[in-house]
Structures are given as structure tokens and as C-alpha cells.
C-alpha atoms as one frame of an Amber mdcrd trajectory, in Angstrom:
protein
  40.324  20.947  11.439  38.306  17.887  12.368  41.071  16.743  14.732  40.977
  20.111  16.503  37.209  19.806  16.992  37.622  16.293  18.319  40.250  17.373
  20.775  38.113  20.279  22.010  35.093  18.086  22.599  37.040  15.416  24.405
  38.857  18.039  26.470  35.409  18.938  27.858  34.853  15.278  28.567  38.117
  15.089  30.407  36.938  17.825  32.792  34.220  15.528  34.103  36.525  12.511
  34.179  37.414  11.160  37.591  40.688   9.366  36.975  41.642   6.062  38.530
  44.674   6.324  40.790  47.575   4.216  39.601  50.126   2.111  41.314  53.774
   2.482  40.458  54.329  -1.249  39.932  52.384  -4.497  39.468  53.082  -6.818
  42.434  51.932 -10.184  40.970  52.010 -13.212  43.293  53.663 -16.529  42.433
  50.271 -18.074  41.564  49.452 -15.116  39.325  52.798 -15.388  37.516  52.227
 -19.112  37.012  48.715 -18.307  35.710  50.137 -15.816  33.213  52.729 -18.332
  31.989  50.161 -21.060  31.303  47.124 -19.022  30.197  45.683 -19.587  26.680
  43.860 -16.891  24.592  40.948 -15.555  26.639  37.529 -15.271  24.844  36.471
 -11.656  25.277  33.322  -9.826  24.076  33.167  -6.156  23.146  30.064  -4.249
  22.023  29.840  -2.300  18.779  28.145   1.105  18.458  29.341   2.546  21.771
  32.180   4.750  20.514  34.566   5.958  21.749  34.266   3.368  24.511  34.027
   0.456  22.057  33.164   0.142  18.374  34.181  -1.403  15.049  35.555   1.000
  12.418  34.923   0.976   8.663  37.790  -1.474   8.124  36.281  -3.938  10.596
  38.905  -3.246  13.255  37.896  -3.140  16.923  38.559   0.330  18.384  37.765
   2.334  21.513  38.982   3.232  24.987  38.051  -0.207  26.284  40.122  -1.890
  23.563  43.049   0.425  24.344  42.841  -0.580  28.022  42.798  -4.276  27.054
  45.824  -3.721  24.812  47.618  -2.139  27.784  46.756  -5.138  29.967  48.018
  -7.480  27.248  51.295  -5.567  26.980  51.884  -5.514  30.713  50.876  -9.126
  31.459  51.332 -11.087  28.240  47.667 -12.141  28.269  46.136 -12.700  24.832
  42.489 -11.761  24.262  40.374 -13.412  21.578  37.697 -10.812  20.706  34.053
 -11.359  19.796  31.858  -8.416  18.707  28.242  -8.077  19.922  25.753  -5.783
  18.198  23.414  -5.384  21.181  23.461  -5.622  24.965  21.323  -8.752  24.796
  23.831 -10.464  22.505  26.682  -9.107  24.646  25.551 -10.770  27.871  24.528
 -14.026  26.151  28.021 -14.528  24.662  29.912 -17.700  25.656  33.094 -15.890
  26.749  35.147 -15.307  29.868  35.521 -11.496  29.777  33.349  -8.569  28.780
  34.816  -5.121  28.097  32.965  -1.989  29.218  30.430  -3.325  31.713  28.732
  -0.672  33.832  27.797  -1.595  37.397  25.122  -1.826  38.631  23.491  -2.360
  35.188  24.861  -5.876  34.752  23.422  -9.299  35.614  24.106 -10.556  39.126
  26.255 -13.423  37.858  28.839 -11.044  36.337  31.836 -10.116  38.517  33.310
  -6.697  37.742  36.822  -5.338  38.033  37.746  -1.988  39.496  36.662   0.787
  37.091  39.099   1.991  34.455  36.973   4.992  33.420  34.237   7.190  34.879
  31.863   9.555  33.088  28.767  11.626  33.782  25.530  10.753  31.981  23.758
  13.662  30.230  20.405  14.189  28.486  20.374  14.338  24.666  17.073  15.617
  23.227  15.429  16.575  19.946  15.169  20.389  19.624  13.122  22.492  22.064
  12.906  19.712  24.638  11.396  20.709  27.994  12.947  18.650  30.853   9.983
  19.512  33.085   7.701  17.463  30.785   9.917  14.370  30.829   7.014  12.083
  31.745   5.175  13.028  28.539   8.095  12.426  26.146   9.251   9.308  24.302
  12.571   7.927  25.528  15.233   5.907  23.620  16.765   3.214  25.822  19.086
   0.240  25.459  17.759  -3.165  26.378  19.438  -3.320  29.794  19.292   0.371
  30.692  17.387   1.519  33.722  15.192   4.547  33.300  15.773   7.997  34.852
  13.323   9.177  37.458  10.058  10.436  35.936  10.228   8.380  32.712   6.879
   6.997  31.493   7.647   3.330  30.770   4.861   3.212  28.182   6.794   5.776
  26.125  10.115   3.870  26.142  11.530   2.677  22.782  14.306   0.045  22.794
  17.410   0.266  20.552  20.431  -2.028  20.245  23.255   0.528  20.575  23.866
   4.034  21.858  24.451   5.272  18.295  21.059   3.914  17.182  19.401   5.705
  20.118  21.120   9.016  19.256  20.193   8.641  15.572  16.557   8.079  16.572
  16.577  11.352  18.520  18.171  13.151  15.548  15.420  11.867  13.206  12.686
  12.817  15.666  11.503   9.219  16.185  11.849   9.777  19.946  12.089  12.919
  22.047  15.205  12.202  24.082  17.748   9.720  25.396  20.775   9.866  27.656
  24.353   8.766  27.289  27.826   9.134  28.647  29.610  12.343  27.720  32.267
  10.490  25.706  29.816   8.715  23.391  27.586  11.742  22.937  30.528  13.932
  21.968  31.972  11.280  19.666  28.793  10.641  17.665  27.848  14.325  17.555
  31.159  15.000  15.803  31.140  11.870  13.671  27.547  12.069  12.401  27.181
  15.841  12.297  23.880  15.942  14.186  21.785  19.039  13.407  18.563  18.425
  15.321  19.705  17.470  18.815  20.632  19.441  21.897  22.704  18.367  24.904
  21.222  19.408  28.236  23.911  19.941  30.903  21.876  18.163  33.530  23.869
  15.446  35.291  21.781  12.348  35.815  24.228   9.787  37.196  27.874   8.815
  37.151  28.855   5.706  35.254  31.937   3.597  35.900  33.267   1.290  33.157
  34.876  -1.979  34.173  35.901  -5.372  32.832  33.373  -8.088  33.618  34.097
 -11.756  34.325  31.280 -13.916  32.974  32.742 -16.978  34.719  34.360 -17.084
  38.161  38.162 -16.753  37.997  39.624 -15.050  41.128  43.250 -15.156  39.923
  42.448 -13.522  36.585  40.321 -10.873  38.344  43.246 -10.078  40.669  45.654
  -9.778  37.712  43.280  -7.426  35.893  42.671  -5.246  38.961  46.404  -4.924
  39.660  47.107  -4.010  36.027  44.298  -1.422  35.965  45.713   0.093  39.150
  49.015   0.633  37.364  47.435   3.003  34.821  48.214   6.513  35.986  46.230
   9.647  35.054  48.656  10.695  32.334  48.580   7.336  30.588  44.746   7.201
  30.711  44.525  10.653  29.129  46.934   9.471  26.430  44.686   6.470  25.727
  41.585   8.669  25.512  43.189  11.267  23.227  44.549   8.505  21.013  41.025
   7.243  20.438  39.670  10.790  20.010  42.100  11.547  17.199  40.667   8.650
  15.167  37.086   9.940  14.873  35.653   8.722  11.536  33.707  11.814  10.577
  31.111  11.151   7.872  31.435  13.207   4.711  28.192  15.070   4.087  26.913
  16.979   1.068  27.261  20.415   2.769  30.901  19.603   3.519  31.549  18.675
  -0.112  29.901  21.903  -1.305  32.016  23.979   1.087  35.192  22.218  -0.071
  34.528  22.527  -3.840  32.097  25.441  -4.321  33.114  26.465  -7.869  33.130
  22.907  -9.222  29.824  21.986  -7.581  28.107  25.173  -8.797  29.386  24.617
 -12.335  28.031  21.073 -12.345  24.663  22.229 -10.988  24.374  24.982 -13.635
  25.208  22.471 -16.376  22.598  19.981 -15.095  19.953  22.691 -14.755  20.635
  23.854 -18.333  20.168  20.329 -19.671  16.961  19.888 -17.648  15.617  23.230
 -18.874  16.282  22.342 -22.519  14.643  18.952 -21.985  11.595  20.562 -20.348
  11.201  23.022 -23.256  11.442  20.239 -25.853   8.997  18.079 -23.896   6.520
  20.935 -23.494   6.636  21.658 -27.238   6.106  17.993 -28.061   3.262  17.730
 -25.537   1.697  20.897 -26.938   1.675  19.464 -30.456   0.330  16.161 -29.204
  -2.333  17.898 -27.122  -3.405  19.939 -30.151  -3.873  16.757 -32.156  -5.808
  15.183 -29.273  -8.040  18.265 -29.003  -8.965  17.910 -32.670  -9.984  14.282
 -32.159 -12.499  12.507 -29.970  -9.750  11.118 -27.714  -9.261  11.851 -24.010
  -5.856  11.103 -22.411  -4.978   9.810 -18.933  -2.141   8.169 -16.946  -2.408
   5.609 -14.173   0.267   4.684 -11.547  -0.646   1.255 -10.091   1.773   1.494
  -7.131  -0.008   4.649  -5.883  -3.447   3.820  -7.308  -3.431   7.308  -8.825
  -5.051   8.321 -12.113  -4.610  11.758 -13.718  -6.599  13.002 -16.678  -5.786
  15.577 -19.320  -7.680  18.854 -19.152  -9.859  17.794 -22.072 -10.662  14.534
 -20.285 -11.611  16.383 -17.076 -13.759  18.895 -18.989 -15.743  15.974 -20.387
 -17.641  15.699 -17.074 -20.175  18.275 -15.908 -19.272  18.411 -12.176 -16.614
  17.162  -9.730 -18.984  14.388  -8.693 -19.030  12.983 -12.209 -15.251  13.501
 -12.538 -14.672  11.380  -9.404 -17.071   8.644 -10.561 -15.535   8.715 -14.049
 -11.986   8.332 -12.701 -13.095   5.337 -10.615 -14.700   3.744 -13.685 -11.518
   4.228 -15.726  -9.391   2.758 -12.902 -11.531  -0.365 -12.777 -11.255  -0.785
 -16.556  -7.460  -0.388 -16.435  -6.946  -2.812 -13.542  -9.088  -5.458 -15.256
  -7.282  -5.108 -18.598  -4.254  -6.431 -20.384  -2.165  -4.665 -23.015  -4.118
  -2.993 -25.834  -7.877  -2.480 -25.662  -8.899  -2.480 -22.018 -12.629  -2.621
 -22.588 -14.505  -2.551 -25.871 -17.242  -0.403 -24.396 -17.005   1.630 -21.169
 -20.111   3.659 -20.372 -19.599   6.694 -18.120 -22.142   9.147 -16.723 -21.008
  12.674 -17.628 -24.048  14.634 -16.443 -27.516  14.139 -14.986 -29.200  11.581
 -17.256 -26.399  11.806 -19.854 -23.959   8.974 -20.601 -21.269   8.422 -23.196
 -19.686   5.230 -24.430 -15.908   4.885 -24.885 -13.305   2.396 -25.997 -10.329
   2.353 -23.579  -6.875   1.832 -25.161  -3.789   1.282 -22.966  -0.015   1.073
 -23.147   1.913  -0.127 -20.098   5.384   1.342 -19.625   7.467  -1.329 -17.834
   8.866  -0.760 -14.358  12.561   0.172 -14.286  15.196   0.658 -11.610  14.388
   4.354 -11.255  10.759   4.626 -12.367   7.596   2.900 -11.198   5.279   1.292
 -13.735   2.882   3.713 -15.423  -0.043   2.994 -17.708  -0.749   5.527 -20.457
  -4.211   5.406 -21.931  -6.900   7.156 -23.898 -10.670   7.147 -24.068 -12.090
   7.143 -27.577 -15.673   8.430 -27.759 -17.683   5.874 -29.734 -21.122   6.954
 -28.509 -22.422   7.805 -32.007 -21.172   4.525 -33.469 -22.703   2.528 -30.610
 -26.032   4.332 -30.916 -26.086   3.727 -34.642 -25.197   0.076 -34.150 -27.977
  -0.313 -31.597 -30.435   1.435 -33.912 -29.552  -0.857 -36.810 -29.653  -3.918
 -34.562 -33.063  -2.883 -33.269 -34.340  -2.483 -36.831 -33.042  -5.932 -37.714
 -34.783  -7.414 -34.662 -38.063  -5.491 -34.933 -41.236  -6.499 -36.718 -41.812
  -3.898 -39.424 -45.549  -3.403 -38.780 -45.813  -3.521 -34.960 -42.303  -2.620
 -33.749 -42.249  -5.690 -31.471 -39.508  -8.288 -31.696 -39.701 -10.367 -34.867
 -39.896 -14.185 -34.627 -36.123 -14.790 -34.782 -35.247 -12.103 -32.209 -38.050
 -13.344 -29.933 -36.757 -16.902 -30.026 -33.112 -15.874 -29.451 -34.003 -13.830
 -26.390 -36.198 -16.535 -24.865 -33.428 -19.104 -25.448 -30.882 -16.813 -23.742
 -33.213 -16.345 -20.772 -33.821 -20.093 -20.417 -30.080 -20.710 -20.421 -29.233
 -17.964 -17.907 -32.118 -18.241 -15.441 -31.764 -19.780 -11.998 -33.117 -23.331
 -11.822 -35.532 -22.390  -9.035 -36.871 -19.302 -10.812 -40.331 -19.576 -12.417
 -41.002 -17.747 -15.715 -44.117 -17.704 -17.885 -44.825 -17.730 -21.635 -47.997
 -16.102 -23.072 -49.251 -17.004 -26.570 -52.013 -14.777 -28.013 -54.017 -15.412
 -31.192 -56.709 -13.163 -32.757 -59.942 -15.083 -33.309 -61.254 -15.136 -36.915
 -58.580 -12.699 -38.122 -59.043 -13.848 -41.751 -62.716 -12.872 -41.568 -61.712
  -9.390 -40.279 -59.392  -8.952 -43.266 -62.005 -10.221 -45.702 -64.746  -8.027
 -44.215 -62.939  -4.782 -43.419 -59.837  -5.000 -45.585 -56.178  -5.524 -44.965
 -55.502  -1.940 -43.865 -58.030  -2.324 -41.088 -56.436  -5.713 -40.268 -53.051
  -4.017 -39.943 -54.598  -1.455 -37.573 -55.943  -4.326 -35.439 -52.459  -5.884
 -35.265 -50.991  -2.530 -34.201 -53.755  -2.123 -31.599 -52.942  -5.583 -30.146
 -49.184  -4.866 -30.096 -49.735  -1.498 -28.384 -51.879  -3.185 -25.718 -49.233
  -5.860 -25.128 -46.458  -3.275 -24.866 -48.356  -1.214 -22.289 -49.212  -4.253
 -20.128 -45.749  -5.826 -19.935 -42.467  -4.548 -18.511 -39.645  -3.263 -20.664
 -37.563  -6.211 -19.426 -40.179  -8.708 -20.675 -39.816 -10.242 -24.123 -42.788
  -9.262 -26.305 -42.877 -10.265 -29.970 -44.988 -10.975 -33.038 -44.299 -14.577
 -34.042 -46.821 -15.023 -36.869 -49.462 -13.208 -38.910 -51.937 -12.763 -36.044
 -49.942 -14.517 -33.281 -48.089 -12.761 -30.474 -46.108 -13.904 -27.451 -44.808
 -12.454 -24.186 -42.202 -14.007 -21.915 -42.235 -12.885 -18.259 -39.342 -13.534
 -15.844 -39.575 -14.406 -12.146 -43.250 -15.060 -11.451 -43.670 -15.046  -7.654
 -47.070 -16.845  -7.641 -49.849 -18.199  -9.885 -52.254 -15.466  -8.849 -50.093
 -12.886 -10.603 -50.634 -14.647 -13.919 -54.396 -14.383 -13.524 -54.117 -10.666
 -12.700 -51.870 -10.126 -15.716 -54.366 -11.903 -18.004 -57.257  -9.773 -16.678
 -55.247  -6.572 -17.166 -54.526  -7.624 -20.739 -58.025  -8.779 -21.699 -59.845
  -5.762 -20.219 -58.761  -3.287 -22.941 -58.979  -5.947 -25.673 -62.615  -6.681
 -24.799 -63.493  -3.106 -25.798 -64.606  -2.657 -29.456 -61.885  -1.334 -31.737
 -63.320   1.286 -34.115 -66.798  -0.176 -33.431 -65.620  -3.668 -34.306 -65.558
  -6.353 -31.594 -62.221  -8.116 -31.537 -61.744 -11.332 -29.548 -58.501 -13.112
 -28.689 -57.446 -16.421 -27.158 -54.594 -16.862 -24.692 -52.493 -19.886 -23.789
 -50.174 -19.513 -20.808 -47.641 -21.904 -19.288 -44.912 -21.665 -16.670 -41.370
 -22.972 -17.001 -40.120 -26.280 -15.659 -36.546 -27.244 -14.770 -35.993 -29.438
 -17.848 -37.666 -27.071 -20.333 -36.279 -26.293 -23.751 -37.687 -23.625 -26.028
 -39.615 -26.256 -27.981 -41.207 -27.979 -24.939 -42.155 -24.634 -23.385 -43.626
 -23.318 -26.641 -45.571 -26.541 -27.251 -47.266 -26.425 -23.828 -48.289 -22.807
 -24.335 -49.526 -23.620 -27.898 -51.569 -26.592 -26.622 -53.128 -24.342 -23.971
 -53.956 -21.736 -26.651 -55.782 -24.150 -28.925 -57.573 -25.742 -26.001 -58.873
 -22.270 -25.128 -60.027 -21.746 -28.761 -61.723 -25.131 -29.001 -63.504 -24.685
 -25.674 -64.319 -21.017 -26.342 -62.496 -19.845 -23.228 -60.625 -16.520 -23.264
 -57.523 -18.152 -21.744 -56.065 -21.392 -20.358 -53.119 -21.577 -17.913 -50.942
 -24.707 -17.766 -48.515 -24.907 -14.826
């Protein structure tokens, strides 16, 4: 059947063929006969991808009308041709050979001498579905490197391909809108590749003549070739063309296989579908059981595909967030945790906002499925809600760090936090340490009792808390001694303002009892340790007491 189709298509081609008239004999001269007797193999180039004019078949054998013509010349003259195959027109014309098969005047370099044509063909338009020839200047065009462009082509829309087959394939895929080609090649590749998306527009653009080109000057060889070509009559040329046409290597496609073996193919498809259906049912049941267990726990499942940067959450995980905005932000937070992690626990604590002013804390656990030949790498993971545990841990930690009477940091927690700040702060940053001591606190206890003394301590701590930032370190470091550590002091004047703000409420009588305090303040220096900083502030405090000043600042 395929041979019949091939013959029909090439019969149409033959209608537009203008045959070359033949001579009845080959009248070689004495010089030409001597040339033929002494001639060595002639280096000859032929281009691939231009079937049926010239191409290389699946076995690597050179085929085509041009090769058949060269075989005829070899038979009639005894010349031997040593073939080289070029994959593009650029490679073709840069070959270091004597002859080139299938050159098309005038689209050849000026230094190439051409024989009389052995074949003529019309050039037709080949376009991707629903092409409008009137809009040719707005359409992309597939051209070979040395092709000239038809009238009306927009050169900015030209795409270059190595061979005619590549150009036709580009039109079939829709990469370009149209190309043109000789009727022989178009018919050949349409049959061979089974094009479905191209149309052939019967609009003749130009006639092309195919010749043998001499890349180096050789008048005797050119004369021999021309005389031999003239001896090919119309009947022999048709025989050569039909011989090539009967060898079309038609590609076997899936639709062709289905048409040839419908019962077998359908049986295989039904069997595969049955296996897939059973597998889907089993998987769905397993996932349902697993999802039920997950729903009973505080775990939220997700999967992440690194190659696509895509993360999908289970329904329970999505329902964790109040709105789409929080879902999007949550997914981004999970992605960042996954990408920064290794196998196992990705991040001990990941805090995500789930609603306005509401956050939850999770542990992220991962398992990376390795990449295989058929599947991309995927990361399976789960969020475990540990908010209650974290809150309880923070509550217990705060109790351990807090002074039992005032709620401020106790001495150990105060020192640890100041040490951490000294270690982490920028060398150029200036911090300040306040030390506060209640004057004659023993007399207050002796006069008014220890309960009243405790109330005074709570009053002092409340005043300190309200006058310092939440980021400042405020603690009780002794019986009636307090401290406050302030970060990033922009100027000395701020310290004075802070002292005035602190002393103003403390100067007011507390429950009709006048309470006085002394303050020692110092700023940090580049070489400070906790001990040197504390000592300067302590010296300033006692200097204030001894000189009866409310405060002393040491810079």
C-alpha cells in the first residue's frame, strides 16, 4: 500500500517535470578518453536531508536521484566517485572536494561551475494549517542557509535550518508558519513522516534545475559529465526517479500500529487499565487509612518537588490557615525550611502565622525520596504542632529566670543576657548600664516592716518596667539593688532624659513615705567585659551616694 501511495505522489511530480533531452550516443574526444583512462577516484560531496534528491538512509547508505545519476555516469564512463556527506549547505560548499551533487543555479557561489541540469522541478509553498498567502509578510519563514527569499518575505521573520527535512518538520510542529521546497522533496517527506499539520499550496514560485557542480576548474571533466547527462533519455530518467520513489522509508507511527493490530492493542490497553485501576483503589484505601490517622494527630502533611519548586499540602494542612493569604505565606515558610534542611528534622521550631495575631509553632520532619530514571526527586514531610509544648517550655524558662518577688530577671538571668549582648553587639554601638540602689532600705524595713519593704521593691520594679523598653534587660540583682541595660544609645543627652523620666515618679511619696534612690550609669567601651562594665557603674553609684547626688553618669 505504501508503494502505491509513493508512486501516486511521484506521478504528480512527474507531471511538472521538464525532462532533459538525451543524445543517442556519447561522442567522447581523444583527450576525454585519455582522461577517463587515467582518472583516479573523484572526491564528491552530497547533502543529506534532501530526499529524494539526496539523503542517507537508516543503514547509512547514500540514496537519491542525484546518487542514481552519478551511478549512471560511473557506469557509462568508468569514473569512480568518492562520496562525502554534508549535513548542511554551509558544510556542503566548504567541503574540500572536486564535485558537488545537486547544486541549484543560481543559488550557488560564483566560484562553482555547474553542468547542464539533470532534473527540473517547480518550487511550492508548504505551510502550517490555515495559512493565508496574502499575509506572507507577517509570517515566519523556514529557510536554508543559502536560500534566497520569495518576494514579500519579512527578513526579520526568517528562521534558518540545515536541511529541507528540518524546515518541513519545523512547519509541522508550528515553530514557523511556512517554507517552500521542490515538489519531489515535499512529496517524499510528507509520505515518509506522515505530516498531519501542513498544507501544500499549489502556487508555483520558481523553477529549480539540479546540476552537478565543479568546485575546482576542470574543463575536460565538465565536458565528460555534460555529454553523459545528455545521453539520459526521458524514459531512463523516469526509471531512475521511480526507483528512488519505491524506496521511501516510511516511519512507523502509533496510529499505524493500532490499525494493524487492533484486537491485540485493545487487549493490552484493557489489561494495563485494569492493573492501574486496582493499584489506584489500593492506594486510595491506604491513603484513606493514613489520612484518618493523621487527622487524629497534630500532624499536617505536605509534599515538595524541588525541580518545579512546587509544594502541595494535605487538606488538613490547608485548613490550618484562616485565609488564602496565610496559606500562601505558610507554604513559602515551609519551602524555605525544606530547602535549608537535610534529611530528618528540617527545623526544630518553625513559627507560622495562621490568622491575624495568631501564630503556631511546628517541628518540620522530612523524608527525601531519591531521584530515579522515571521520577523526579520529591520530599515528603509533615508539620508537628508543638505550640503547647513550646509555650509551656517558655513559661517554665521564664519562671526559672524571674525574680519571685518583682517578676524582673533574677541575678543569673540578668548577667547571662548582658553577657550575650556584649558578645553580639557591633563594636561601634554604644550601650548603657544603669545600677539603682534604694537609700536606707534597712531603715524602711525596720521602721515599717518587711511587708512594706516588699511593696517598695515591687513599686521600684514596676517603675523600672514602665520606663524601659521590652527589649531592654531589667533585673533585680540584690536585695534592694536593680539594674537596666539599654542597647544602642544614640547620644549622651538621651541618658539624662531617661534618668529624669525614671526619677520623676520615684520622687513622689509611696504610701506617704518618701523613698529616695541613687543611680550609677555608665556606657560601654570597646574592650568592656561584664566585670569592667559593672564595676564602672557600681563606682558611679557609690560616688552618687557618698556625694548625695541622685545620679552620676560615667562615659
